[in-house]
N, C-alpha and C positions, 0 to 999 in steps of 0.2 A: 378360729381354731386355736388349739392350745399353744402352738408355736407363736402366733401373733400376740397372745397374752403374755407369754414368757419373755419375748424379745426385749421389751423395755427395761426389764430388771437385770439384764445381763450386761456385762462390760468386757472390753478387750477381745481376746481371741475367741472366747466362748460366744460372744455376741456375733462375731463375724461368721463362725461356723454355722450357727443357727440361721443367720440371714441368707447364706448361700443355699441351704436346704429349703428355706421358705421361698426364696425367689424361684428356685427350680420347681417347687410345688405349685406356684402361682403363675407359671409362665403362660398358660392358656386360660386359667381361671380368671386372672386379672393381670394382663401384661403390663398395664401402666403401673400397678403396685410393685410388680417384680422389677421393672426398670427403675422405679424410685428407690427401691431397696439397694439395687446395685450402685446407683449414684450416691446414696447415703453412706454406703460402706467403702466406697473407693478410697477416701482419705485415710481409712483405718487399715488398709491392706498391708501397709508397711509394718504393722505390729506382728505380722505372721512370719514364721521362718520362710526361707526362700522358696522351698518346694510347695509348701502350703499356700503361699501367696500366689505363685504362678498357677496352681490348680484352681484357686478361687477366681483369679482373673479369667482363666479359660472358661470356667463354668458360667461366669457372668456374661462372657462374650457369646456363649451358646444361648443364654436366656434372651439377650438382645437380638441375636440372629433369628431366633424363632419368632420374636415379635415382628421383625422386619419381613420375614417370610409370610406370616399371616396377613400383613399389610400389602403383600404382593410386591415388595421391594426386593426382587430376587437377587440382583447383582450384589447389593449391599449385604443381604443375608448370607449369600454364599461366601463373600469375603470374610465375614466374621466367623462363619463355620470353619473355613479353611484355616484362619488364624488360630482358632481353638484346637483344631486337629493337629496343627504343627506343635502347639504347646504341649498337648497331651502326649504326642509322639515323642517329644524330647524328654518327657518324664517317664516314658514307657508305661503310661496309664492306659491299660487296655479298655477299661470301662469308659473312660472319657473319650477315647478314640471311637468306641462304638457309638456313643451318643452323637458325636460330631458327624460320623458317616451317615447315621440315621437322618439327621437334619438335611444333609446335602442330598440324600436320596429323594426326599420330598421336594426339595427345591428343583432338582433335575426333573422330577415328574411334572411339576407345574410348568416347566419350560418345554415340555413335550419330548424330553430326552429319555425315552423308555430304557435304552441300554444303560445310560448313566444311572438311572434310578435303580435298576436291577443290580448293577454293580455295587452301588452304595449300600443296598440292603444286604448283599452277600458279604461285603466287608464288615458291616456292622455286626452281623451274626458271627462272623469269624472272630472278631475282637471280643464279643460277649462270651464266646466259648473259652477264649484264652483267659479271660478274667474270671472264669468259673461262675458266671452270673446266669443261672438257669432261667430266671424270669425274663431277662432281656433276650436271651437266646430264643425262647419260645415266641416272644413278641415279634422279633425280627424275622424269624422263619415264617411265622404266620402271615406277616405283611408281604414277604416275598412270594408265598403261595397265593395270596390274594392278587398280587400283580400278575402272576402267571395265568390266573383264570381268564383275565381279559385278553391275553395273548392267544391261548389255546386251551379250551376247557378240558378236553380229553387228556392232553399232555399234562396239564396241571394236576388233574386227579391221579394220574398214574405216578407222578413224581412225589406228590405231597400227601395223598390220602392216608397212607399208612404212618406218616410221621406224627399225626396227632390223634389223641384219644379224648373225646369230649367227656367221657365218664371217668377219666383218671383222677385218683384221689390226690388231694393236696395241691391241685392246680391253682396258681395265683389268679385272683380275679381279673387283673389286667391282661394276663396271658390268655385266660379263658375267653375274654371279650374278643380278642383278635382271632382266636381259633374259631369262635362262633361266626365271626364275620366271614372268614374264609369259606366255611361250609355253607353258610347262608347265601353268599354271593355265587358259589358254585351251583347251588340249587336254583338260584334265580336265573343264571345263564342257561341252565338246562330246562328253564320254564317250569320248574317244580316249585311254583309260587307258594303252595300250601306249606311246604317244608321251609322255604326261604324266610317267610315272614316271622315265625317265632324265633328262628336262629338269629336273624338280624335284630329283633327286638331285644334279645339278651345282650347282644353286642352293644346296642345303644345304651342300655342301662349301665353296662360296665364302663363305657366311655364317659358317661356323665359322672359316675362315681370317681373315676380317676382323673377328672378335670380335662379330658381331651375334647374341648368344645367344638373344634373344627370337625373332628371325626364324628362327634355326636350329631352335628347338623347334617353331614353327608348321609349318615345312617338313617336319620329320620326320613329324608327324602327317598332313600332306597327302599325303606319299609313301605312308604307310600306307593312307590312303583310296583312293589310286590303285590299290594292290594289292587292296583290298577290291572296287573296281570290276571288277577282273580276276578276282575270286573266288579270289585267291591269298592266303588268310588267314594262312598260315604266314609269308610275307614281310611281310604287313601287321602281324602281331604283333611281328616283329623291329623294325620302324620305330616302332611305337607305344611299345614298351619303351624304345627309344633316346630318343624325345622325352620320355617321362616321367622317365627318368634325368637328362636335361639340365635339366628343369624343376624337379624337387623341390629340389635344393640352392639354387636362386636364391630360392625363396619368392615369386616374382612371381605375383600372382593370375592374370593372363591365361595365362601359360605353364603354371602348375600346373593351372588349370581345363581348358585345351585338352588337355593330356596325359591327364588323368583321363577326360574325356568321350570322347575318341577311342578310348582303350583300352576303355572301357565299351561303345562301339558295336561294336568288333571282337569282344568277348566275347559280346555279344548275338547277333551273326550266327553265332557258333560254338555257340550254345545254352547258354552259361553265364550264364543270366539273373540268378541271384542275385548273382553277382560283379559283373555289369554294373550292377545296381541300386545296389549299394554304392558303386561308383566314380562313377556318375553323380550320386548324392546328394551325395557329397563335392565333386564339381565344381560343382554348383549352389550349395552352401554357400559355396564360395570366391568364385564370380563374383557372386551375387545382391547382396551388400551393397555392392560397390564398382564393379561394371561391368555394371549391369542393362540398359544401353542398347547394349552392344557386340555385334559380330558373334559373338563367342565365346559369349555368353549365348544368342543366337538359335539357334546350333547345338545347345546343350544342350537348349533347348526342343524342337527337332525330335527329338532322340534320346529325350527323355522321352516324347514322343507315341508314337514307335515302340515303346518298351518297354511303354507302356500298352496299345497294340494287341495286342502279343504276349501280354500277361497277360489280355486280354479286358476290360479296364477302359475301355470305350468313352467314357463320360462324361469321364473324366480325359483320355483321348486327345484328345477334341474340344476341351476347354479348352486343352490345350497347343498344339494346332495353330491355334486361334484367336489365342492370344497370339503365335504365330510369324507368322501373317498380318499382325498389327498391326506387329510388329517388321520384317518383310520390306518392308511398304509404306513404313515410316518410313525404313528404310535404303536403299530403292530397289534391292534386290538380288534378281536374278531367281530364283536357286535357292531362296531362302526363299519367294518368292511362289507359285511353282509347287508346291513341296513341302508348304507349309501347306494349300493347297486339296486336294491329293491325299490328305493325311492326314485332313482333315475328311470327304472323300467316303467313305473307308474306314470311319471311325467312324459317320457318319450311316447308312450302309447297314446296319451291325450294329444300330443303334438303331431300325431299322424306319422310316426316313425316306427312301425310295428316290428321290423326285423331287429333294429337296435334294442327296442324294448324287450323283445323275447330273449335276446342274448344276455342283456343285463339281468333279467329275472332268473334265467337259468343259472347264471353265475352266483346270484344271491342265494338261490336254493342250495347250490353245491357247497358254498362256503358255510351256510348255516348247518347243513348235514355234517360237514366235516368237523365242525366244532361242537356238534351235539346241542345246538341252540334251537330248541323246539319253538320258541316264540317267533324267531325270525323265519323259521321254516314255514309256519302257518301264514305269516305275512307275505312271504314270497309265493306260496301256493295260491293265495288269494289274488295276487297281482297277475300270476300266470293265467288264472281263470278269467280275469277281467280282460287281459290282452286277447285271448282266444275268443271271448264273447264279442269283442269290439271289432276284431279284424279277421279276415279270411286267411288262416294260416294252416299249414299241414298239421294233421293230428299227431299227438305224441305217440311214441312207440309203446306197444302193449297197453293201449288205452282201455281202461276198465269201466268207464261210464258211458252213458248214452251220447255224450258230447265231450270235447276236450275240456270245456269249462267245468262240467260235472266231474270229470276225471280228477281234476286238481282240487276241486272243492271237497270231494269225498275224502281225498287224502288229508286235507286240512281238518275235516271233522273227525276223522279217525285219530289223527295226532292229538287234537284237542281233548278227545275223550280219554286219552291215556294220561293226561296231566291231572294229578290228584288235586281236588278243590278248585279246578278251573271252570269258570262259568263261560260257556260258549257265547261269544258276542252276537248281538242281534243282527248286525250287518252281514256276518258270515252266513247265518241261517237265511237271511233275506236273499242273498245271492243264490243259495241252493234252491230256495223256493222259486225264484225267477227262472232258473234253468229247467227245473222240473215242469213248470208251466209251459216254457217254450217248447219242450219235447212232448207236450200233451198229457203229461202225467199229473192231472189236476188234484187227485187225491193226495198224493205225496206232497205236491206243492202246497195244498191247504194245510196239511199236518205240519209241514215245516214252517209255514207262515205263522201258525199259532205259537210254535216254539220260539220264533223270533220275537213275536209280540211280548211273550212272557219274559224273555231275556231282556228286552228293552225296558219293560216296566220295572224289572229288578234293578237294572243299571241306573235308569233315570227316575228313581223314586222322587216323590215330591220333596222329601226331607233332604235328599242329596242336592236337588236343584236349588232348594231354598238356601242351603248352606253355601253353595257356589255363589249365589247372588249376594248373600251376606258377606262372603269373603271379598267380593268385588267392591262392595260398599265400604267395607272396613279398610281396604287398601286405599281407596280414594280419600276417605275421611282422615286416615293417618297422615297422608301427605299434606292435606290441608291444615291439619292441626299441629304439625311438627314445629313450625316456627313459634306459634303461640305457646306450646308446651315448653319449648326451649327457654323462652323469655320468662315464663313462670318459674321454671326451675332456677334460672339465674337469680330472679328476685328472691325466691325462697332461700337459696343458698346465701345470698348477701345478707338477708335479714337474720338468718341463723348465725352467720359469722359475726354480725354486729352484736347479737345477743351474747354469744360466747365471749367476745372481747369485753363486753360490758361486765359480764359476770366475773371473768378472769381479773379485770382491772379492780373491781370491788374487792374480790378475794385477796389479791396481792396487797391492796392498800390496807385491808384489815390485818393481814399477816405481818405487814411491816410494823404496824402499831404494836402488835403482840410481841414481835421480836425486840422492839425497843424496851418494852416492859420487862421481858424475860432477862435480857442481857444486862439490865441495870443491877440485878441482884448479885451480890458477892458472897452469898451464903447458899450452900448446896441445898439445904432444906427448903429455903424460900424458892429456889429454882424448881424443885420437884413440885411444890404446891402450885406454882404458876402453870407449869406444864400440865399438871393434872386438871386444873380448872379449864384450860383452853382445849385440851384434848376432848374432854366431855362436852364442851360447848360447841365444837366444830364437827365432831365425828360421832357415829354410833358406836359407843365404846362401853361394853360391860366390864372389861378388864383393861387396866393400864399398869405397866410395870417398867422399871428401869434397872438394868444390870450394869455394874461397873467392873472392869477387869481389876483383879487383885494385884498388889505389888509383885507377887511372884510370877506374874505373867502366864500362869498355867490354869487359872481358874477365874471365875467371876461370881459376884455376889449380888443378890437382889437388894438394892439399897432403897427402893421405893416400889410399893405395889399395892394397888387397890382393885378389888373386884366386887361389883354390885354394892359399892359404898363401904365395904369392910376391908381392913388391911389384910394383906396376904401374909402367910407364915414365912419365917426366914427360909431362904433357899440359897444353896451354893452349888454351882455347876462347874465341871471341868470343861475347859475349852476343847478337849479332845472328844467330848461326848457326842457320838454319832447320832443319837436319838433326839437330842435337844435342838430345836430350830433356832433358839437364841445363840447357842454355841456355833451352829453352822453359819448363822448370819455374821458373826464376828470373824470366823475363819475365812469366809468367802468375801467379806467386805462388800456385801451387796444387799439390796432390799429383797425380802422373801415374802411372797403372798401365798397363803395356804387356804384353799377352799375345801371344806369337808361336807360331803353329801349327808343327808339325814340318816342313811343306813350304814354309813362308814363306821368301822371300828377304830377307835383312837387309843391305842395302848400307852401312848406317851403323855397322856393328860396328867397334869400335876395333881396329886391327890388332894381332895378337898376343894377343887375348883370346878366351875361350871363347864358344861360341854359347849364349846364355841363352834360356830359354823364358818366364821371368817377370821383369819389370823394374819396380822401384818407385822413384820419385823423390819427394823432399819438400823444400820450401825450408827453410832455416834462418832463422827470422824472430824479430826482437826488435821487438815492436810492429808498426809498419808498415815497418820497415827490414829489407831482405833482406841477409843476410851471405853466403849461398852456398847450396849444395844438397848433400844426402846421397842416395846411391843404393845400393840393395841388389838383387842379382840372383841368380836361381836357375836351374839347369839343368832343374828340374822344372816341368811345366805347372801352371797355376792354383795357384801356391805361396802366393799372398798374398790370403787372404780378409779379411773385415772385422776379425777379431781380430788377424791379423798386421799389418794396416795401422794399427790402433789402437796396437799396440806400437811400430811404427816411427815413427809421428807423435809418440808420447811421447818416444822416444829422441831424435828430432830437436829437440824442444822443450828437453830437458835439455842436449843438445849445444850448441844456440844460446846458452843462458844461460851455460854453462861457457866457451865460446869467447869470448863477449862479456866475461865477467869476466876471462878470461886476457888479452885485449887491453887492457882497462882497467887491469889490474894492471901490465902491461908499460909502459903509458904513464905510470902513476903512479910506477912505480919509476924510470923515466927522468927524470921531473920531479923527484922527490925527490933523486935523485943530483945533478942540476944545482943544486937549491936549497940543498943542504947547504953549498955554497961561499959562499952569500949569505944567511946566516941572518937578518940584519937586514932584508933585502928581503922574506924570507918573512914575518917578523913584521909588517912594514908592510903587506904584501898581506893578511895575515889581518885586521889591523885595518880595512883598507879594506873587506874583504868583510863584516866584522861591521857596520860602519857602513852599508854599502849594504843589508845585510839589514834593519837596523833602519829605514832610510829606506823601504825597500819595504814593511815591515810597517806603518809609520806611514801610508804612502800607502794601503795596503789598508784601513785603518780610518778614513780621513778622506774626507769629501766634498770633491772638488776645487774646486767652485765656491765654497762658503761657508766652507770651512775647519772646519766642524763635524764631529763624529764621525758615523759612519754606522751603519746598522742592525747591521752585523756587529760593530762595537765594542760596541754596546749588548748584543747577545746574549751576547758573551763575558764581560761584567762584571756583568750584572744579577743573576745567581744569587748572587754573593758578597754584594751589598748586601741582597738578600732574606734571606739567611741571617743577616746581622747584625741586621736588623730583627726577625726571629723570635726571636733570642736575647735581644733587649732585652725581649721579652715573657716568655720562659721563665724568665729568672733572677729577676726580681721575684716571679713567681708561686711559684717554689720557695722564695724567701726570705720571702715573705709580703707582702701588699699594703701594710703599714705601712712597709716599707723602700723603696717606690718613691719616687724623687726627682721628684715632680711627674708630670704626665701624660706618657705615652710619646710619643716622636717617631717619626713614620711616614715612609714613602716616599709621595710624592705624584706621580702620573703625570698630566702635562698633555699633551693633544693640541691643537695649535694649527694653524689652517688660515687662510690669507689668503683673504678673501672676494673672489669674482669675479676670481680671478687670471687665468683664461683670457682675460678681456677685455684684460689688459695685453699678452699675447702677440699676440692677434688685432689689436689697434689700433696698438700701438707696436713690435711685433717681439720676437723672443726675447732680443735683447741687453738690451732694457729689462726684460723679465721677469727675466733674470739679475741685473740691477742691484737690482731690488726684493728678490729673495731674499737678496742679500748684505747690504743694509741691514736686512732683517728679522733676520738673525742678530746684527747689531750691537745691535739694540734688545733682543733676548732676552738677550744677554750683560749688558746694563745692569741687567736685572731680576734675574737669577739669580747665584748664587755660583759661585766657581771650582770648588767641590767638586760642584756639580750637573752632571748629564749633559745636554748639549744635542745632540740628534740630528736630522740631516736624515732624516726618515722616508721621504720620497718626494714628488717633485713640489713643491707648495707647502705640504706638511704637515710639521710639526715635532713631535717628541716630546721632552718635558723630564722628567727624573727628578729631582725635588727631594729630596735626602737629608736625613734627620734633621729633619723639619719637623713642627711641630704642625699637626694637621689643621684646627684652627680658624683658623690663619693662611693656609690654602690659598686661600680666596676673596679675601684681600687681594692675594695674589700674582697671582691670575688677573686681578683688576681692574687691577693695575699693567701686566700684559702688554697688556690691551686698551687702556689709556690710552696706553702707549708707542707703539702702532701708530696709533691713531685721531687722536691730538692733534698729530702732526707729519707733514709732507708727506714723500713719497719723491721723490728727485731722479733723473730719467732721464738717460741719457748725453747727450741733446741739450739738457739744461738744463730741460726741462719738469718742473714740480712736480705731483705727483700725490697725491691723498688716497686712502688705502686703509684698510680695517678688517680685523679678524680675528675669528674665532670660536674659543672655547676650551671644551673639555670636560675634566673631571678627576675622578679618584677616588683614594682612599687605600688603601694597603696597610699592615697587614692590613685587609681589608674588614670582617670581623667581628672586633671586638677580643676578644670572649669566646671565639672559636674561630679563632685566627689562621691555622691551616693549612686551614681549610675551603674557602677560595677562593684559587686560585693567582694569581700576579702577572700571568700572561698573560690571565686572565679579568678582572682589574682593568683592564688596558689596554683590553679590550673595553668595559668600563663607561665608561671615559674617552672612548672613541670614540663610545659611545652618547650621552654628554653633549654631545660635539661635534655629533653629528647633530641633537640637540634644539635646540641653540643655532642651528645653521644653519637648520633648518626653522622656527624661531620668529622669524626676522627678521634674524639675523646681528648682528655688532658686539656680542657679548655672551658670557657664559659660563654654563655649567650644570654642576652636580656631582651625583653620585649617592652617597648615604650609606646605610649600613645603619641600622636601628632596633634597639633592644634586643631585640625579639621576633623578629628575623629568623631563619628556619630555612634552613640552607644547602642542604638536599635539594631539588633541582629549581630552585634560585634562578636559576642562570646561564641556562638556556634560557628561563625565564619573563622574566627581565630583558631578555635580548637580543632575544627574538622577541615577547614579550607584555608590554611595559613597563607598560601600564595595569593588567594583572592583578596584577603585583607591587606596584604602588602601592596598589591597591585593598585588598589584604589587609594592608597596613601593614608589609610586609617592607622597604621602602625609603622614603627621602624624597628630595626633589629640592631643591637649593639653587641659585638662579639670580639674576642681576642684571637679568634681562629685565623690562621694565615690565609686559608682558602675555604671560607665557609660555603657550604653547599647552596645557600640561598643568596649569595652575594650577587649573582648575575641577574637577579630579577625573577619575576614570576614565571616566565617561560622556561628559563633555565631551572627554576625551582621544580616545576612540574616534571621536567625530564629527569631531574635528580631523584625526585620521589619515586618515579617509576623504576629507577635503577637501584633503589635501596639506599638512597642518600650517600652514595659514594661520589665524592667530588671529582 
């Protein structure tokens, strides 16, 4: 469709909006494609404004909810529909609320919750009216009317018949389809099958056109049932097969189950009992696990009971019809309530329980008459006749026939004759003939028997029987061939994928070589010639032109153009031109594909040029900057598919780079020519640039507030110092321990944090906080050497790397830091003097002197940070250091130390050095754990 074609060329919010519409359009036509669109667009939703983003998320949730509903995952589907409903409600989006209520109504219906389904449809219609959406209002009202038909036909007709007008002008096709469904189903329930079939057929085509595949499958089987009601089994088989063909590829349990069971019923009526049993068994296996409360499962129970009656298995039939009675009463659906009691009466009669059978048959007849259901009335009257023929029972009141059986059979015949287009079934006529013969009226018996024979011949024509057999064979063959077909499809798909990959690889390799050639040119004319040659070599191109934006930024000029081998006349366009696709391409910064049908009028054709059928435009982009546009055009229709568009986009990218390079080269050449006369100025400028670069580099490595180096500087230099430290260990080890000149000097990482710094900002303001930070760096400089790294790590936290330091001296340095901060006041900008303290944590690198490389420098920084954490939590204004012990094992040390400090301390892998008078961890692991639970309060 057009949306699928347009989507790849869109970007940003426009692409998202179209994707939402497309996913909604495809939700039953192709649920997998709709779900893939939602997943593809999910990362882009952040581009939308908040309300639009929430609306798109809710709409995608409904799409996914409908997919889950079709797969009979009702709980998951209802959760997503509820989530979407809440989102639409929060935005007061009445149309969205209506769609969410609609989905929840169908989910409730499949759960057997008739009241919930009807309430959902009513809520959907109310929201549609509030939104002013006439089409949705008609659809939802018609669906509510359809549901009411199954509850009580007479009440439904009285409530809804005047609401709809099939001949109303301007009725939307989707709404017309649902309205036809209502009137057709009402006619079906009244056994007016001749009227029902054409109405349901119109509804089927509307469902197919609007992509409602589940409903189309149901309608196909309903149309088949209407033809069964007319005893036109050949037409019924046609529609059952159509429904099954629609259902099977979807894999949706309700659709597949309905298709199988309705086909089974048709085959049963044609005498193909074995095939019917197989299809009905498969239908029950599909429906029972996931949709046991649905109307579809109830239909399957009814057909199962009828099959059991045909087979003489009356106990099983009685059980099926009792289950159907329970389901019919729960669903409040008239056809099931009457049919269930009629079936029980039939089974009870054969089981020798005539009084119960008679009561059940009378109840079935009363229900069918109350609902105006002629089909079930005929069936109940036949059963009453059979009961009286089989058992000695009192005659009915006001008996009009020669016997009770004839009394009921004559009523059935009279009722059948009143149904337009209804072919009286042969078995009913056979029963009448038998009763006439039993009464000695052989002439009428013979006449009726002839009518029965003609009816059976019409019903069981050889063509219909052959089709039934063919359907059975097809069903068996399909199942046998499924696995082989699947493997063949997989092999074909893999082969096609390999071929596409091979072609794509070859195309990309060729385009790469072309790109190298194009981008080597530093002259615009040479670039144009190369592009022209390759465009015509790779694409069907009658016309190729390049437009570049003028310096004024308001117009563009055709700098190169060739059509049919001849140069194009000069042309200049305004970027605001709404008729020019080239200008539109630049304005919208996106690719544009135009397909022109043979009979289309093209008033915007450039005078003197040929009439193209396919036009492709792409912007020349360098980053976010648009330089111009390239266009290629063909006289052939549909000349530019996805592959051709990929090639053209790639050529445009190479062309943009080459033209930008050519323009830069031209400018550089002009600059160099001017600078050759002032070499001294050029040298001076170069020196200024170098100095500016150095200054910028220095700024990027320096904290602007304190003048200290920043984290970026530290990360650039720390590896070199770590390498030197490791070499100081490696060389004495190679030379022998005796050659070592005293203990090695390590790197010591100090983490320093000003205590309660936030209080300074909160009480005195950020300017005072900045003043404290500046004075803090001055005190750190007093303690450390020029060769040490003083780093503003972040906020009030500083990292100091003391180079070539004896680890035994580290605690002295830490104490000097603490004293430098605690023993002197800080002066705020207003002259206020403020006392502050700091906390320090440190650790030495290498952490394990026996295995210098076992623990990385970044992990040692973590240990220093852990020390800072302990100092903070143990009272502040102190320092804590973590050292290894001779028995420390590196495996697993780091996570234990960082996350389970007390465990590492307990096994003797580390020791803690601190100046704190009562450190929280001094009492050992057990005390440590208790302290941690208490928030590190000693």
